[in-house]
Backbone bond lengths (Angstrom), bond angles and torsions (degrees), N, CA, C in turn:
res aa  C-N    CA-C-N  psi(-1)  N-CA   C-N-CA  omega(-1)  CA-C   N-CA-C  phi
1 M - - - 1.451 - - 1.529 108.38 -
2 W 1.321 116.21 135.61 1.459 121.19 179.57 1.518 107.83 -143.74
3 K 1.303 117.29 111.41 1.469 123.62 178.81 1.529 111.85 51.89
4 G 1.318 116.49 44.98 1.459 120.82 178.79 1.510 114.26 81.58
5 V 1.315 117.56 3.68 1.462 121.81 178.31 1.525 107.55 -105.36
6 Y 1.314 115.77 130.62 1.455 120.62 179.91 1.523 109.65 -103.11
7 F 1.301 115.53 132.73 1.463 121.51 176.81 1.520 107.96 -109.55
8 R 1.307 115.61 144.00 1.456 119.84 177.49 1.521 108.24 -138.88
9 L 1.301 115.80 124.20 1.458 121.29 176.01 1.520 108.62 -95.44
10 V 1.317 115.38 132.11 1.462 120.04 -179.95 1.526 108.64 -129.75
11 P 1.327 116.16 154.91 1.466 118.96 177.25 1.526 111.21 -64.08
12 C 1.284 115.50 150.21 1.470 122.17 -178.41 1.535 111.89 -58.52
13 E 1.325 116.64 -28.51 1.463 119.81 -178.77 1.534 111.69 -65.68
14 Q 1.322 117.44 -26.06 1.462 121.26 -178.61 1.533 112.62 -90.49
15 L 1.305 117.47 -5.06 1.452 121.58 -173.73 1.529 113.03 -59.59
16 A 1.315 117.73 -43.41 1.475 120.60 -177.78 1.521 110.54 -61.97
17 L 1.312 117.72 -42.09 1.460 121.40 179.52 1.527 110.92 -66.06
18 I 1.315 116.73 -43.12 1.467 120.63 -179.15 1.529 110.93 -65.81
19 E 1.318 117.67 -39.49 1.470 120.45 177.56 1.524 111.04 -62.09
20 K 1.334 117.03 -39.00 1.467 120.67 177.47 1.530 110.76 -65.98
21 E 1.330 116.74 -39.48 1.457 120.29 178.84 1.534 111.36 -65.58
22 V 1.323 117.48 -40.61 1.461 121.45 178.15 1.530 109.65 -64.36
23 E 1.307 117.68 -41.93 1.463 121.75 178.35 1.530 110.59 -63.42
24 A 1.328 117.32 -40.92 1.462 121.05 178.26 1.528 110.82 -64.03
25 L 1.320 117.69 -40.28 1.462 120.86 177.85 1.534 111.51 -63.45
26 K 1.318 117.07 -35.90 1.466 120.17 177.14 1.529 110.38 -63.60
27 H 1.338 117.26 -41.98 1.466 121.13 179.19 1.526 110.88 -66.51
28 I 1.320 117.13 -40.80 1.466 120.90 178.32 1.523 110.01 -62.54
29 T 1.328 116.72 -40.76 1.460 121.14 179.12 1.530 110.80 -60.44
30 L 1.321 117.15 -43.12 1.469 120.53 178.60 1.526 111.24 -64.41
31 E 1.329 117.01 -40.92 1.463 120.52 179.18 1.527 111.21 -65.45
32 L 1.334 117.26 -42.32 1.460 120.47 178.28 1.520 111.31 -62.94
33 D 1.314 116.55 -41.07 1.456 120.71 179.53 1.527 110.31 -61.30
34 E 1.309 116.64 -41.99 1.463 120.72 178.81 1.531 110.79 -65.34
35 C 1.326 116.97 -41.17 1.467 120.59 178.59 1.522 111.24 -62.51
36 F 1.336 117.54 -42.98 1.462 120.74 179.95 1.522 110.79 -65.76
37 T 1.324 117.65 -37.20 1.461 120.92 178.21 1.524 110.53 -64.96
38 L 1.332 116.45 -43.77 1.462 120.01 178.65 1.524 111.01 -64.29
39 E 1.321 116.48 -38.83 1.462 120.15 179.73 1.532 110.82 -64.72
40 E 1.326 116.97 -41.40 1.462 120.51 179.04 1.525 110.78 -62.92
41 K 1.335 117.04 -42.26 1.471 120.64 178.42 1.529 110.53 -63.90
42 Y 1.320 115.99 -41.07 1.469 120.37 178.42 1.525 110.24 -62.09
43 N 1.338 116.78 -45.81 1.464 121.05 -179.75 1.522 111.69 -60.26
44 Q 1.341 116.59 -40.52 1.460 120.24 179.68 1.530 111.47 -69.22
45 R 1.316 115.98 -41.19 1.466 119.77 -175.56 1.529 112.04 -68.49
46 F 1.326 116.31 -39.52 1.463 120.01 -175.01 1.532 112.93 -106.71
47 D 1.319 116.44 17.23 1.466 122.58 178.04 1.529 112.57 50.32
48 V 1.294 115.92 48.79 1.459 121.60 177.99 1.524 108.64 -91.21
49 D 1.311 115.52 136.39 1.464 120.49 178.43 1.535 108.38 -70.27
50 P 1.334 119.03 121.52 1.470 120.89 -178.19 1.522 113.56 -60.02
51 S 1.342 117.07 -23.60 1.467 118.53 179.70 1.525 111.42 -70.48
52 E 1.347 117.20 -15.34 1.463 120.87 177.76 1.528 112.20 -87.72
53 S 1.302 116.50 4.68 1.461 120.90 -177.17 1.528 110.88 -65.59
54 Y 1.313 115.07 140.78 1.462 119.96 176.77 1.524 111.49 -83.35
55 H 1.309 115.93 -18.63 1.459 119.95 -178.36 1.514 110.37 -89.68
56 K 1.272 115.47 141.67 1.463 121.34 174.63 1.523 107.59 -107.15
57 R 1.289 115.07 149.97 1.467 118.67 176.97 1.516 109.76 -66.93
58 V 1.289 115.63 129.95 1.454 122.09 179.71 1.520 107.65 -112.95
59 I 1.313 115.68 127.89 1.448 120.49 176.96 1.527 107.52 -104.32
60 P 1.319 116.77 104.96 1.466 118.70 -178.97 1.516 110.89 -71.21
61 P 1.312 116.38 153.36 1.470 119.41 178.92 1.525 111.46 -71.05
62 L 1.299 115.39 149.32 1.450 121.50 175.02 1.532 106.00 -92.92
63 L 1.320 116.14 111.10 1.454 120.80 -176.19 1.513 111.23 -118.23
64 S 1.298 115.08 150.16 1.449 121.27 177.44 1.525 108.33 -147.70
65 V 1.318 115.56 148.15 1.467 121.53 178.80 1.515 108.27 -118.42
66 S 1.312 117.00 130.57 1.462 122.64 175.74 1.514 108.97 -126.68
67 E 1.293 115.40 140.33 1.475 119.49 176.09 1.505 109.84 -109.78
């Protein structure tokens, strides 16, 4: 850990799997962002109180892979 940043060393054999997982998390982040945007537009259009929202804000992790 360095200034709130966590480093993890993994064997080279696991690299392909980890890269796929990081890519999947990026896609999930984009989908969540789109869902939250649609929800905000819906709330504004139909005068829905945002505190009644069933969705909670999700902060995805910031991940990076270095070789």
